[in-house]
C-alpha positions, 0 to 999 in steps of 0.5 A: 519456548522462544519469544518473538515480537513483530512490529508494524510501524506507522504511517500508512493507510489503516484500513486492513491488517498487514499481510506480511506480518500475518504470514511471518506470524503463521510461519513462526507459530506453526513451529511453536514460537510464541509470537506477539504481534503489534500493529503500531500503525493502526494503534499509533494513528488511534493514539495520534487522534486521541492526542489531537483532543489535548492540544490547548487552543482550538480553532472552530474547525478543530472543535468540530472535528474533535466532537465528531471524532468517534462518530466519524470513526464508527461511520468508516467501520459501518457499511452505511458510511459508504452510502453517502460519498459527501458524508464520507468525505467530511468524516475522512477530512475531519479525521485527517485534520485531527491527525495533522493537528496532533503532529504539527508541534513536532514539525511533522505532517501526519494524516490518514495516508502520509507522514512527512517531517520538515527536516528529516527525509526518509531517503537519507540514511543519516536522517533515519539514524537521527530519528533513531537517536532522537525518538522524542522528536517524533509525534509517536514517541510517548505512544511507543514508550508506553506500549513498549514498556507494557509489552516488554513487561508482559513478555520479553522477546528473544527477537524483534522483527520490524516490517518496513514497506513504505517511505511514510513508515521509515522515520517512524520505524527508526524512531521506534528501533532507537527506542528499542535499543535504549530499552533492550539493547541486548535483543536483536532486531531484524528489519524487512519489508518491501521498502528494505527489499528495494533499498537492498536491491539498489545499485551500489547498496551499502548497509548504513544501519549496521550499528543499529539493526542486526539483520536486514532482510530482502524479500520474503522474510520467512526463511531468514526469520526461522534461521535467526530462531535457530529453526532448520525446517523450511517454512510451512505452507500455512495461510496468513494468521490474522487472529492477533490483529484488531480485525474489527477496528480498522478503518473499513466497513467490516473485515478486509483481508489482504492476501498475496498469491505471488511475489514479484510480477508475472510480466516483469517486462515494463521498461519503467518498473522498479521490479524489473530494475531490482531483478526480482523474480516472480514466485507464485504460490500453487493453485491448490495452496491459494484455494486452501488458504482462501477457503480457511481465511474466509471460513474463519473470518468471514471477511467483507472483502478480500484484497488480492495484493499481487503486483499483477493478478495473472490470467492463470490466477484469474482463471483459477479464481473463476473455477474456485471462487473464494466465497467472498467479494474480492479485488486486485490489480491486473494487466490489460489482457485479451482475456478481459476483452471477453465479455463471458470471461468478465461475467464469470469473474463477476460471478466469482466475486470480483468487485473491482479491478485496478488496471495499469492502462498508463497511456492512451497513445500507442507509441507510448505503450510500445516504448513502455513495453506494456504488452497492450494497445489502446484498442485492447484497453478500450475493449477491456474497459467496455466489457468490465463495465458490461459485466458490472465490474468497477475499473480503477484506472492508473495512468502514468504521465511524463514517461520518456516516450511521451510528449504533450500530444501523447498526453492529450491522447490520454485525456481523449482516451479518458473522455471517450471511456468516462462511463466505463472508468469508475475511478482514476489515478493520474501519476507522474513518471519517476525514473528508477535507478538502474545498475550501470546507469548514471544517477542523480537521486531526488532530494540528494538522498542516498536511499532514493530509488529514483533518479532525475533525468533529462526528458528526451522530448523536453516534456519536463516534470514542470510541464507535465504538472502544468498539463495535469493541473490546467488541462487534464484534471479540469476537463469536466469528464476527468473532474467527475471521475476525480470527485468520486475517488475516495480521498486518502484511502483511494482504491482501498475504499473504492470497492465499498462504494461499488458494493453499496451501489450494487446493494441499492439496485 
């Protein structure tokens, strides 16, 4: 029997298990492969929290956070922990502080949702190779070493797969790969995930990791993984396998299960979208498989929440969820569409278990929306927010400032839009536009990184990033209506924890 080790490296939010690893696990186990699954992200964060209690001299803030650490972790894992937003904020800020204390001696900033190094950049391939060559310079080194020695002693794999989805994981992932190369240099290593896919779709891509990583995989990794294991059969249509993962130990009140009903975006027309720039194709699962998978997962794990992780839940999928409710509360990201402006449709979604929808409103100016090719108007967005509110579905609104079609007056229109809908916008995420690197276009990558996915550019309306930041800091975020929404948006975990506050409000009514 072949042996496989799948690893999910630090550091991303540890509030739910990694869906990609769970899909791969199900795929290979169905073929009779022994699969060891290691969520080094969650376990690494726990190790870092423990390390923060052994750092010598402590400030009063650190002493208090250390004394409350276990209670704060327990608080995040219990439903009553989301009954008081002030108490929740104290807990997550104390835990975040402890992680920063533990990482500081390594010239790193680590937290519940981020990882930064003072010298090394995750968008510079030479820096990633340096992390692999000197893994002891990162704060997870001793944890990696202990865990790898134990796991390899129990069951030496024939193949190791590492899933890398976010920039905040990149330095830690390469540090881990460097250690693997020292300990078991003859075992092949595959590297895949969302970030690897984006890098490999980057114009002019050349693999800088050929001497370190045996295979880089773009897109869903099931077929490539089976091929590497010399299995000719196509991937079976089986639900993700979460059994090997510590479902009760993540930083959420009860089990949260992520599920992907599709890959790519069904719209795929937004002018600014990295998906479009990378040429990714929309690949939906069949509706029968979605129903079958969700029924299996809910029956097996009884989740408190389902997180539908699609780039955008299509209207067809939303209709299907109404007709075939998953029997568990759920949330996900969707586009502003006419269907959501129908109160009966929204009430049907609510009845089918929808707790919250994340919405790419982006702007309160029609000229900007047209330029972005968003496919909706300000008026439609207003109606959607109104009907979702009437149906009791929370709205987590995403806004994008500084696009090429925006100027200060258009940004002001977005502020006025938020003010008009302050009762209907439950949570908010204002972000600054990044220009994706596109084929055939001149690029000046951010930070000079050869792996940067975005390029600097001259704004056609002189609405520079510095001016956008000043508008956000001095006008947008300081408006009382916006400030009130921002104050109730969960720090660090943001949309991942937002549904739990909505559930608390419903149970209190």
